[in-house]
N, C-alpha and C positions, 0 to 999 in steps of 0.2 A: 430547426431550433428557433423558438419565437422570442426568447429573452436574449437581447444583445449581451455579448460576452463581456462588454465593458461596463455594464451596470453593476454598481456596488461591489467592485472588486472581484466580479465573478471570473474574468479572464485570468487575473493573477492567481486566483484560488485554484482554477483548473490547470494552469501551468505548474503551479506548486504541487498539485496532486500528481500530475504527470511525472514531475521529477522524482516523487517518492516511489512511482511504479518502476522507474528506471533504476532506482537504488535498490529497490527489493529484488529485482531480477538479478542484479549484481551480487547482492548478498547471498542469495540461494547457490549461486555458483561457488562462492567462497566457502560457505558452511558445509556444502556437499563433500568437502575434502575432510571434514572433521566429525560428521555425524555418523553413527553406526548404519550398516547396510539396512537394517530394519526400517529406517527412515526414508529410504530412496523413493518410494512411491509418494509419500507425503512431500518431499522436496519437489519432485517433478510435477505433482498436481499444483503446488502453490506457485511454482515458477511459471507454469502454463497459465494459471489464472491471471497472474500480473502481466504476462506477455499479451494475452488476449485483451485485457482491459487497456493496456498501453496502446494497442493497435486500434481499439475502438475510439479511444480518446484522440489519437492522432488523426483518425478519419473524420471525426466530428469537428476537430479544429480546422482541418482542411476544407470542410464544406463551409466554414465560417470565414475562411481566407486568413486564418491565423497559422503562421509557421510553427511547427512543434519543434522544440529544440530536442537535439538528440541527447542520449544518456552520456554521462562522463565516462572516461576510460577506465576510471577507478574511483573508489569512494573510500573515505577514512572512517573505519569503525570507531565508535566511541570508546571501546576498550580492545585490547588485544584478543584475537581468537587463537587459542592454544590447545583446545580440547573440546570434547563434545558439549560440555556444559556451557562454555563461553560461545560456542558456535550456536547453540539453542538459544542463548540469552540474546545473540545478535539477531537471530530470525525473529524473535518476539519484538525486539526493538523495531525492526523493519515493519513488521505487522502494525505495530502501535503507531508508527509514523504514517503509514497508509491510511489508517483509521482516522487519525487526526486531520490529516489533509482532506480526505473525502468528506469528513464531517463538515469542514469549512465550506466545502462546495455545497453540500446539502442545505447549509444554513442560508446560502444566497440564491436558492432556486425554490420553486414550487411546482407542483405537478401540473396545474392548468397551463402555465406558460413555458415550462421547459421540462416536460416529462422524461425525455431520453436521459438528459443530464442528471436529473435527480434520481432516476432509477439506477444509473450507474454508480452514483455517489452512495445511495443507500445499500446497494449490493455490495460494494466495496467495504463499507464500515462493517456490515454484517459478516462477510467473509473473513475480513482481517481479525475480528474479534474471536471468530470460530477457530481459525487456524492457530492463532496466537496461544490458544490453550495447549496445543500439543507441545509447542516449543518452551512455554512456561513450565509445564510438567517436567520435561526432559532437562530443563535448567535448574530445576528445584525450586523455583519461585512460587510464591503464593502472594495474593489470591490467584488462582488459575484463570478466573474470569473478571474482567473490569466491570465495575458497577455501571459505568457510562462509557463505553468504548469511544475513544477519540477525544476525551476531554482531558487527556494528560495525566490521569490518575493511574495508568497502567504500570508505569515504570517502577 
């Protein structure tokens, strides 16, 4: 990595993005108890994506000499999860949070000076926007696709 992590709040943005990855992993554990069996593969794929991204970011931070904070033991959902619709809505919120945090990282990087981190950020925003479509549909929310993923207009 050639761009120092402390430039323009980049380290704080990366740590915030890592926090949303931790939270998303926890959310998928919770919502798996409420979503129908037909979503098992989607839940597993999304959870794996967040775990792999988390591990990549932890490794990147380690190479920079930055200690990566662990995930919390639990998180407080913004609203109770009581059924499939509320579980799907929470999964969409988790993906929206991931998109917003990685968008903040992308805005602080550029390809020539920090290609690896920018690639992770852009892939995260794209994946979160794509996956959230499934959860929005299951929750009965519209629009299914945010016009500008990560800008806060998804909710």
